[in-house]
C-alpha positions in Angstrom: -9.5 -37.9 32.6 -10.5 -35.3 29.9 -10.2 -31.6 30.8 -13.4 -30.2 32.4 -14.8 -26.9 33.5 -14.4 -26.2 37.3 -16.2 -23.5 39.1 -15.2 -22.7 42.6 -16.0 -19.9 45.1 -13.1 -17.6 46.0 -12.4 -15.9 49.3 -13.9 -12.7 48.1 -17.2 -14.4 47.2 -16.7 -14.4 43.5 -16.9 -17.6 41.4 -13.7 -18.6 39.6 -13.9 -20.5 36.3 -11.1 -22.8 35.4 -10.3 -25.6 33.0 -8.9 -28.5 35.0 -7.9 -32.1 34.6 -7.2 -35.1 36.8 -4.2 -37.3 36.3 -3.4 -40.1 38.7 -5.9 -38.8 41.2 -4.2 -35.4 41.2 -6.2 -32.3 39.9 -4.3 -29.9 37.8 -5.5 -26.4 36.8 -4.9 -26.1 33.0 -6.2 -22.6 32.6 -7.8 -19.9 34.8 -10.4 -18.1 32.9 -11.2 -15.4 35.5 -13.6 -14.7 38.4 -17.3 -13.7 38.0 -19.3 -11.6 40.5 -22.7 -12.1 38.9 -24.5 -14.6 36.7 -23.8 -12.6 33.5 -20.1 -12.5 34.1 -20.2 -16.1 35.0 -22.0 -17.0 31.7 -19.3 -15.2 29.7 -16.5 -17.1 31.5 -18.2 -20.4 31.1 -18.9 -19.7 27.5 -15.2 -19.0 26.9 -14.3 -22.2 28.7 -16.7 -24.3 26.7 -15.3 -22.8 23.4 -11.9 -24.1 24.4 -13.2 -27.5 25.2 -15.9 -27.9 22.6 -15.2 -25.8 19.5 -18.4 -24.9 17.7 -20.8 -25.6 20.6 -23.4 -22.8 20.5 -25.5 -23.6 23.6 -24.4 -23.6 27.3 -26.2 -25.2 30.2 -25.0 -23.1 33.2 -24.9 -23.5 36.9 -26.0 -27.0 37.8 -23.1 -27.2 40.3 -22.8 -23.5 41.2 -25.2 -21.7 43.6 -24.6 -18.4 41.8 -26.7 -19.5 38.8 -30.0 -21.3 38.8 -30.5 -24.4 36.7 -33.0 -22.4 34.5 -30.4 -20.1 33.1 -29.4 -21.0 29.6 -27.0 -19.0 27.4 -27.1 -19.0 23.6 -24.5 -17.8 21.2 -26.6 -15.7 18.8 -23.7 -14.5 16.6 -20.0 -14.0 16.1 -18.0 -11.3 14.4 -14.4 -10.3 13.6 -15.0 -7.3 15.9 -11.3 -6.7 16.7 -10.4 -6.4 13.0 -13.4 -4.2 12.2 -12.6 -1.9 15.1 -9.0 -1.6 13.9 -10.1 -0.7 10.4 -12.9 1.6 11.5 -10.6 3.4 13.9 -8.0 4.0 11.2 -10.8 5.4 9.0 -11.7 7.8 11.8 -8.1 8.8 12.7 -7.5 9.8 9.1 -10.5 12.1 9.2 -12.6 10.1 6.6 -15.6 10.1 8.9 -16.2 13.7 7.9 -17.9 12.3 4.8 -20.7 11.1 7.0 -21.4 8.2 4.7 -21.6 4.8 6.4 -22.2 2.9 3.1 -19.1 4.4 1.5 -17.1 3.6 4.6 -18.4 0.0 4.4 -17.2 -0.3 0.8 -13.7 1.0 1.7 -13.3 -1.1 4.8 -14.6 -4.3 3.1 -12.0 -3.8 0.4 -9.3 -3.9 3.0 -10.6 -7.2 4.4 -11.0 -8.8 1.0 -10.7 -7.0 -2.4 -13.6 -8.1 -4.5 -16.3 -6.8 -6.7 -18.8 -4.2 -5.4 -21.5 -6.7 -5.8 -19.6 -9.2 -3.5 -19.0 -6.6 -0.8 -22.2 -7.6 1.1 -20.9 -11.2 1.4 -17.6 -10.0 2.8 -19.3 -7.8 5.4 -21.7 -10.6 6.4 -18.8 -13.1 6.8 -17.0 -10.9 9.3 -20.3 -10.3 11.2 -20.8 -6.7 10.2 -24.3 -5.4 9.4 -24.2 -4.9 5.6 -26.1 -2.2 3.7 -28.2 -3.3 0.8 -26.4 -3.7 -2.5 -28.4 -0.8 -3.9 -27.3 1.4 -1.0 -23.6 0.6 -1.8 -24.1 1.6 -5.4 -25.8 4.8 -4.3 -22.8 5.5 -2.1 -20.4 5.2 -5.1 -22.6 7.7 -7.1 -22.4 10.1 -4.1 -18.7 9.6 -4.0 -18.4 10.9 -7.6 -21.2 13.5 -7.5 -20.1 15.1 -4.2 -16.3 14.8 -5.0 -15.4 12.7 -2.0 -11.9 12.4 -3.5 -11.3 16.1 -2.9 -12.3 15.7 0.8 -10.2 12.6 1.2 -7.2 14.2 -0.4 -7.5 17.2 2.0 -7.7 14.7 5.0 -4.7 12.8 3.7 -2.6 16.0 3.4 -3.6 16.9 7.0 -2.5 13.5 8.2 0.8 13.8 6.3 1.4 17.2 7.8 0.8 15.8 11.3 3.2 12.9 10.8 5.8 14.1 8.2 5.6 17.9 8.2 4.5 20.2 5.4 4.4 18.8 1.9 7.7 20.3 0.8 8.7 17.1 -1.0 6.4 14.8 -2.9 6.9 11.7 -5.1 5.1 11.0 -8.4 4.8 8.0 -10.6 2.3 6.4 -13.1 0.9 3.0 -13.5 -1.8 1.3 -15.6 -5.1 -0.4 -14.8 -6.3 -2.8 -17.5 -9.8 -4.0 -18.4 -11.1 -7.5 -19.1 -12.7 -6.6 -22.5 -11.5 -5.8 -26.0 -13.5 -2.6 -26.6 -11.9 0.9 -26.5 -13.7 4.1 -25.8 -12.7 7.7 -25.1 -11.0 6.8 -21.8 -10.0 3.1 -22.1 -7.3 2.9 -24.7 -4.7 0.4 -25.7 -1.4 2.1 -24.8 2.1 1.5 -23.6 1.8 -1.2 -21.0 4.6 -2.0 -18.6 3.3 -5.6 -18.6 3.2 -5.7 -22.5 -0.6 -6.2 -22.4 -2.8 -5.3 -25.3 -6.1 -4.9 -23.3 -7.7 -1.4 -23.1 -6.3 0.4 -20.1 -6.3 3.7 -18.2 -3.4 5.4 -16.6 -3.3 6.4 -12.9 -1.0 9.1 -11.6 -0.2 8.8 -7.9 1.4 11.5 -5.7 2.7 10.4 -2.2 4.7 12.0 0.6 8.2 10.9 1.5 6.8 8.1 3.6 4.7 6.7 0.8 1.4 8.0 2.2 -1.0 8.9 -0.7 -1.8 12.5 -1.3 -3.4 12.7 -4.8 -4.6 10.2 -7.4 -5.8 11.0 -11.0 -7.1 9.1 -13.9 -5.9 9.6 -17.5 -6.6 8.0 -20.9 -4.8 4.8 -21.5 -2.8 6.0 -24.5 -1.7 9.3 -22.8 2.1 9.8 -22.6 3.3 9.5 -19.0 5.3 12.8 -19.3 2.1 14.7 -19.9 0.4 13.5 -16.7 2.7 15.0 -14.0 1.9 18.7 -14.5 -1.9 18.4 -14.3 -1.6 16.3 -11.1 0.8 18.8 -9.5 -1.4 21.7 -10.5 -4.5 20.1 -9.0 -2.6 19.4 -5.8 -1.4 23.0 -5.8 -4.9 24.4 -6.3 -6.5 22.1 -3.9 -4.2 22.9 -1.0 -2.7 26.3 -1.8 0.8 24.8 -1.7 3.3 26.9 -3.7 6.8 25.9 -2.6 7.1 22.2 -3.5 9.8 19.8 -4.8 8.5 16.9 -6.9 10.6 13.7 -7.3 10.0 11.5 -10.4 11.8 8.8 -12.4 13.6 9.2 -15.7 10.4 8.6 -17.6 9.4 12.1 -16.8 12.6 13.5 -18.2 12.2 15.7 -21.2 13.2 19.3 -21.7 9.7 20.4 -22.4 8.3 18.6 -19.4 10.9 20.0 -17.0 10.3 23.5 -18.4 6.6 23.1 -17.8 7.2 22.0 -14.2 9.5 25.0 -13.6 7.1 27.4 -15.3 4.3 26.1 -13.0 6.5 27.1 -10.0 7.7 23.6 -9.1 11.2 22.5 -8.1 12.1 18.9 -9.3 14.5 16.0 -9.0 14.2 13.4 -11.8 16.3 10.5 -12.8 18.7 11.2 -15.6 19.4 8.9 -18.5 23.2 8.2 -18.7 23.6 8.8 -22.5 25.1 12.2 -21.8 27.3 11.2 -18.9 30.6 10.8 -20.8 30.3 14.5 -22.0 29.0 15.8 -18.6 31.9 14.1 -16.8 34.6 14.5 -19.6 37.0 16.2 -17.2 36.8 13.4 -14.7 37.3 10.7 -17.3 40.3 12.6 -18.8 41.9 13.0 -15.4 41.0 9.7 -13.7 39.9 7.3 -16.4 37.1 5.0 -15.2 38.2 5.2 -11.6 35.6 6.3 -8.9 35.5 6.0 -5.2 32.6 4.1 -3.8 29.8 6.6 -3.2 31.6 9.4 -5.0 29.3 12.3 -6.0 30.2 14.5 -9.0 28.3 17.5 -10.3 27.9 19.0 -13.8 25.6 21.1 -15.8 23.9 20.4 -19.1 21.9 22.5 -21.6 18.5 20.7 -22.2 16.2 21.6 -25.0 16.8 23.7 -28.1 16.2 27.3 -29.2 14.0 29.3 -26.9 13.3 26.1 -24.8 17.0 25.6 -24.0 17.8 25.8 -20.3 20.9 24.9 -18.3 20.2 22.1 -15.8 22.2 20.9 -12.8 23.1 17.2 -13.0 24.3 15.2 -10.0 26.0 11.8 -10.5 26.9 9.1 -8.0 29.1 6.1 -8.5 28.4 3.0 -6.4 30.6 -0.2 -6.2 27.5 -2.3 -5.7 25.8 -0.8 -8.7 29.0 -1.2 -10.8 29.1 -5.0 -10.0 25.4 -5.3 -10.9 25.9 -3.3 -14.2 28.9 -5.4 -15.1 27.0 -8.6 -14.6 24.2 -7.4 -16.8 26.6 -6.3 -19.5 28.3 -9.7 -19.5 24.9 -11.4 -19.9 24.0 -9.2 -22.8 27.4 -9.8 -24.4 26.9 -13.5 -24.1 23.5 -13.2 -25.8 24.9 -11.1 -28.6 27.8 -13.6 -29.1 25.4 -16.5 -29.5 23.4 -14.6 -32.2 26.6 -13.6 -34.0 27.8 -17.2 -34.0 24.5 -18.4 -35.4 23.7 -20.6 -32.3 20.7 -18.4 -31.3 18.0 -16.9 -33.5 18.4 -13.3 -34.7 16.7 -10.8 -32.5 17.4 -7.3 -31.4 19.9 -7.0 -28.6 21.9 -4.1 -27.3 25.5 -5.2 -28.2 24.9 -6.7 -31.6 25.7 -4.8 -34.8 24.0 -6.1 -38.0 25.2 -4.9 -41.4 23.6 -6.9 -44.2 24.3 -10.5 -43.6 27.1 -9.7 -41.2 26.5 -10.0 -37.4 29.1 -8.9 -34.9 29.6 -7.4 -31.5 29.3 -3.7 -31.2 32.5 -3.0 -29.3 32.1 0.8 -29.1 28.7 0.3 -27.4 30.2 -2.2 -25.0 33.1 0.1 -24.1 30.7 2.9 -23.5 28.5 0.7 -21.2 31.6 -0.3 -19.3 32.5 3.3 -18.8 29.1 4.1 -17.4 28.8 1.1 -15.1 28.1 2.1 -11.6 26.9 5.6 -12.4 23.4 7.0 -11.6 22.4 10.5 -12.6 19.8 13.0 -11.3 18.6 16.3 -12.8 17.3 19.1 -10.6 16.6 22.8 -10.8 17.4 23.2 -7.1 20.6 25.2 -6.5 23.3 23.6 -4.4 22.8 26.2 -1.7 19.3 24.8 -1.3 20.0 21.1 -1.5 23.4 19.4 -1.7 24.1 16.6 -4.2 23.9 14.0 -1.4 20.5 15.4 -0.3 19.3 15.3 -4.0 20.3 11.6 -4.2 18.7 10.8 -0.8 15.4 12.4 -1.9 15.3 10.5 -5.1 15.9 7.2 -3.3 12.6 7.6 -1.5 10.9 7.3 -4.9 10.5 3.5 -4.4 7.7 4.3 -1.9 5.4 5.3 -4.8 6.0 1.9 -6.5 5.4 0.2 -3.1 2.1 2.0 -2.9 1.2 0.9 -6.4 2.1 -2.7 -5.5 -0.3 -2.5 -2.6 -3.1 -1.3 -4.8 -2.5 -4.1 -7.3 -2.0 -6.9 -4.7 -3.5 -6.2 -1.3 -6.2 -4.0 -2.7 -6.5 -5.4 -6.2 -7.2 -2.2 -8.1 -7.1 -4.2 -11.3 -8.4 -5.6 -13.5 -11.3 -3.1 -13.7 -14.7 -4.2 -14.9 -16.5 -0.8 -14.8 -17.8 0.6 -18.1 -18.3 4.3 -17.6 -15.8 7.0 -16.6 -17.9 8.0 -13.5 -17.8 4.4 -12.2 -14.1 4.0 -12.8 -13.5 7.3 -11.0 -15.6 6.2 -8.1 -13.7 2.9 -8.0 -10.4 4.8 -7.9 -11.7 7.0 -5.0 -12.5 3.8 -3.0 -9.0 2.4 -3.8 -7.4 5.8 -2.8 -9.2 5.8 0.6 -8.3 2.1 1.2 -4.7 2.7 0.2 -4.4 5.6 2.8 -5.8 3.3 5.5 -3.5 0.5 4.5 -0.5 2.8 4.5 -1.5 4.2 7.9 -1.8 0.7 9.5 1.4 -0.7 7.9 3.5 2.3 9.0 2.1 2.1 12.5 2.5 -1.6 13.0 5.4 -2.5 10.7 3.2 -5.4 9.3 1.7 -5.8 5.8 -2.0 -5.3 5.4 -2.3 -9.0 4.5 -0.6 -10.0 7.8 -2.9 -7.6 9.8 -6.0 -9.0 8.2 -5.0 -12.6 8.5 -4.0 -12.2 12.1 -7.0 -10.3 13.3 -9.8 -11.8 11.2 -9.9 -15.2 13.0 -10.4 -13.5 16.4 -14.2 -13.9 16.7 -16.2 -12.0 19.3 -19.4 -13.9 20.5 -22.7 -12.3 21.2 -24.4 -14.3 23.9 -28.1 -14.1 24.9 -28.9 -14.9 28.6 -32.5 -14.7 29.6 -33.1 -11.8 27.2 -29.8 -10.0 28.0 -27.1 -9.8 25.3 -23.4 -9.8 26.2 -20.4 -9.6 23.9 -17.6 -12.0 24.8 -14.2 -10.8 23.5 -11.8 -13.4 22.0 -8.5 -14.4 23.5 -5.9 -12.1 21.9 -3.0 -14.1 20.4 0.6 -12.9 20.8 0.8 -11.9 17.1 -2.5 -9.9 17.4 -1.3 -8.3 20.6 1.9 -7.1 18.9 -0.3 -5.4 16.2 -2.7 -3.9 18.7 0.1 -2.5 20.9 1.2 -0.3 18.0 -2.2 1.1 17.6 -2.8 3.1 20.8 -6.3 4.3 19.7 -7.5 0.7 19.7 -9.0 -0.3 23.1 -10.1 -3.8 22.3 -9.0 -6.2 25.1 -9.1 -10.0 25.4 -9.0 -12.6 28.2 
């Protein structure tokens, strides 16, 4: 016999709702839904039972075999929504202090972007699909104009720093990096320029500078012209951060792309301490004493320190350089060197077309391996360098290296904006619209970072797990009740890491 809904009186006078089945004349309880003490509670339990038995049924005929409900009572499912997901996202928005904007339409744009990154014009569809009341499209566009006109990003940035301070301490250490956003058109203007693209694209682009705390939580985001040199973006971003928050004593960590004598001098003159990746071209001279005494031998994890004069003339300043040798890095570098040698050998032998490669020396019609360059690369294999203006009394070499290793968190945040949040390609045509778009992405990134840190799950996993949990709104004789969905084990694992979320299930 197929499973059926069973309603039975309990000793306390309540009505228990169960899913049961009979096999060989023996009744077996498949699932106990709960006990109801009035007809509204009973309607919810029966509705939940019917959903399990008849997916998609939207009308319930209640009480024909139960004294607690008259045969005239009929319940209708008038709507469903992904209420659990929406509450999780809305609560994160509130916890981060973004509600201080008092702009429900802007919040809707940000939260919809977390559910499904799409165009602003498609935001209404996303909200309607998850059962959330959607503002009119014109209202959403007005919210974006307000975001720019009222400088929402300033208020969001202050809220982000406050959250970072609560969770990570004061902003004594920050990470900086740059990425590009490209446009699906061929026309340049004063902002969108064809420039150096890490993906070798030739579309007009803009550059985005992102400042994060050591945990990868976003603190500051800025927009620059597409052809602007990366090295010229860091000082304006840091000065804006400094002025916005009144932070004076700060260490910034950046990759080797920011390394130039003039750039480091500008950072220092602005009052910043720094840790940046060092290119290894000077390593043999910096570590000459070690190479003379020990050859190419290093202990795994060995740290060496040196100093180097960077810049010329009045711009020349002595810098502290920290090096570390790693066995794992040495093996990886050697493997890469061998691959490049093999490529150069094929070109030298004429079995591969001529193209620029690191270890090939071309003189007229003669092509041969550049042994001096190979020997130098072998000597540097396994080494990584770091330049800082922090004295050893303030930060040891090991601490400098550890701080730099957290720089991957900036790139992780960039990956989130490009994948989970799809910050690109950008279709906007005016700087104000692009800036507003970036403000939305900044807020969404902060919420995404908050949720992923709290749960240990990716944003995609959170959305895909919670979005299918549909709450039902039921109408019973003019009364409306919300029936919560059954919370799956995967969803419960997420919700248990978010103590502010009070959503419960059967």
